[in-house]
N, C-alpha and C positions, 0 to 999 in steps of 0.2 A: 504494500500500500504506500509506504514511504517513497519507494522508488518511482511509483506511478505519479505521485504528486510532484516529486522532484523533476521528473522528465517533463511534466506539464508546465511547471514553472520555467524550466530551461527552454522549452519550446516557445513559450510566450515571449520570454526575454530575447531569445535569439531571433525569433521572427520579427519583432519590432526593430531589433538592431539592424537586421538585413535591410528592412524597408527604409529606416531613417538614414542608413549609411549612404544610400544612393543620392539623396538630396544634399546631405552633408558633403559628400564627395564632389558634387557639382559645384558647390560654393568654393571648396578648396581648389578645384580645377581652375575656376575663373580667377582666383587670387594668384595662383602660381603662373598661369598663362599671362596675366597682366604684368607680373613681376619679371618674368623671363623676357617678355617683349620690351619692357622698359630698360632692362639691363643687357640687352642683346649685344651691345658693343663692349661690355665689361668683361672681366676675366672669367674664364670657365670655372675657376674655383669658387667664385661668388655664386654663380648659377648652380653649381653643384651643391653648395651649402643650402641655398634656398630650396632646392629640390628635396634634399634630405630633411630639412625642417618641415616642409610641407607633408612629407610622408609621415613624420612623427605626429603632426597634427591630425592626419587622417586616422592613424592608429589610435591616438588618444581619444578622438571623438567616438570611435567605435567602441573602445573599451569603457568609456564613461556611460555611453548609452546602454550597453549591456548590463553594467553594474547597477544602473538606476532601475531598469525594469526588473532585473533579477531580485532586487531588494524589496520590491512591492509585494504586498500580500497576494496570494493566489487568486482571490476573488475580486481583485481590484483591477479595473481597466481605466487607466489614467485618462485616455483621450475622451471617454464618455463623461467622466467627472469634470474634466476641464470645460467641455462644451456645455454641460449643465450648469456650471458655475457662472457662465456668462448670461446675463439677463438684459433684455432689451429695455426694461424699465429703469435700469441703472445707467443707461447711456445718457450722455449730456444732450441737451436739447438741440444744440448746433451740430449738424451732421448726423442726426439720429438715423435717418434713412440709409445713409452710406454705411454706417456702423452696423445696422441691422442686416444689410445685404452681405457684408463681409463676414459677420458672425454666422449667418445662415450657411454661407458657403463653407466656412471652417467646420461647423457642426456636421454638415452633410459629409464632408471628407473624413472627419474623425469617425463618424458612425459607420461609413462604408469600410474604412480601414479596420475598425474594430470587428466588424462582422467578418471581413476577409480573414483576419487573424484567428478568430474563433473557429472558422470552418477549415482553414488550410494551414494553420501554423505548424502542425505536426508534419504535414506533407512537405512544407517548405524546408523544415529542418532535416527531414530524411533526405530530400534532394541535395541539400547542402552537405550532409554527411557522406553521401555517395561521391560528390565532387571532391571532398576532402580526401577520401580514400584513394580515388584515382590519381589525384595530384601528389599524394604522399608516395604512392607506388612509383610515380614518375620521378619524384625527388630521389628516392632510394636507387632507382635505376641510374640516375645521373651521378650519384656518388660512386656507384659500382663502376661506371664507365670511367670516371676520373681515376679511381683506384687502378684500373687496368692500364690506363695510359702510362703509369709509372713503370710498368713492367713488361708490357707486350709491345713489340715493334719499336722499342726505344734503345738506342745505344749511346754510350758516352761520347761527347764531343772531344775533339783533340785536346790534349793537355794545354797547349798554348792558349786556346780559347777559354778553357776552364780558368786559367790564371787571369786572363783578361776580364772575364765576367766578375771574378772576385775583386779585382782591383776597381772596376767600375762600381761595384756594390759598396765597397769601402768609401769611395769618393762621395756616394750618395748618403752615407751615414747608416748603411745597413750592416748590422753586426752579425747577422746569421750567415751560415754557409749556403751559397746558392749553387745548385747543380745545373749544368747545361747538358741537355740531351737532344739528340736528333731522332725524330720519330717519323715512322711511315704512316702513323694513324692520324696525323694532323695536317691540315692544309695551310694553316696560318700560324704564326707564332702565338703562344699562349703561356700563361703562368698558372701553376697549380700548387697547392699547399701553402701553409702559413708558417708553421714552426720550422719545417724543412722544405723550403720553397724549391721548385724545379721550373726551369724555363725549357719549354719544348719548341724546337724549330723543325720545320719540315726538312726531310732529307734532301740535300742538294743546295739548300739556301746558303750555307757557309761557303760553298765553292762557287755558287752562281752570282753572288753579290760582291761588291768591293768591301774591304775591311771597314771603311768608314760607314758604309750603308748598314753593315751588320751591327756595328757598334751603336748606331742610332736606334736600331730596332731593339737591341739588348737594353739600352738605357730606358726606352719606353716600357719594356717589360719589368725592369727593375723598379721603375717608378710605381708600378702596380704593387710591388712587394713593399716598398716604403710606405705606401698609402694604406696598406692592409686591405686592399680591394678584394682579395680572395674571401676574407671573412664577411665583407659586405655582400658579396655574391651569395654566400651561404645563407645569410639572413634574408635576403630578398627571395631566394629560392624557397626558404621555409615559409615566408609570408604568402607566397603564391598558393600554398596549400590551403590557407584559411581565407584568402581574399581572391580566389580564382574567379569569382563571379563579378568582381568590381572593375569596370572599365577604367575608372580614374586611377586605380592602383597600378594597372598595367601601363598607363600613360606616364605616371610619375616615375615608375621603375625604369621605363625606357629613357626618360630624361636624365635620370641619375647615371645610367650607363653611358649615355651619349656625352654628358659633360665630363664624366670620369676619363673617358678616352682623350678628350681635349686637354684635360689637366695633365695627363701623362705626356701628351705631345709637347705641351709647354715646358715640362721638365726636360724632355729630350732636347728641345731647341736651346734652352738655357745652358745645357751641359755641353752639347757639341758646337753650339754657336753658329749653326748654319741652318736657317729655316728651310731653304730649298732642299737641302739634303734630307 
């Protein structure tokens, strides 16, 4: 019996949270879009921080909404109480008709939303749980694929390049040992790992590019390590499990990744001193 009541409370709170998160996300989207447009010519680091702060705002609004509805008594439906608490008689004389129209619209919306939640909250939560399961399975598969990249189809880069990578890492203030591998499983350079980071280069890249070009690529990848971007990637991937349904989350996540790459480009330019390179 207790589990049934708890699930009913969880379903109601989560259902309202999913509903409110959509309009909350829309407001957050408009704020971030305006900020990114205004600061379009500013540094990528500023836009990256704005995107991260906006993501935190989205997560905070969702968490607060869920906590609020979950703390309500099971037999309480806040929207109905709020709508009933508004009285036309209490409206000021000036603009009474406009207020009555707005209040009626709000009451109708609240009543319809409450009825929808009463009928379909459990179905909504079950659909969300199915999505969570599928994206969790996808996340685990991604971790397994990353684990395999370290060991399958990867060979150590020449010792001279290993020493070069470590020297570049030290210049960037990275105290950890960074391994450089050539891999047949990747088509573009990438970095995996945090405590024991590894840079993977496609096989043939070291021989097919000039040393200066390779160094600029390595500095870009080392910038990811210095900025702890692998951890940020893991956090974003984990959030995809819970917020897979939210279009604004995916948009903010893409902006974070886009500005992150530009930040690493800036570090590479500042280090090698040649923007064209």
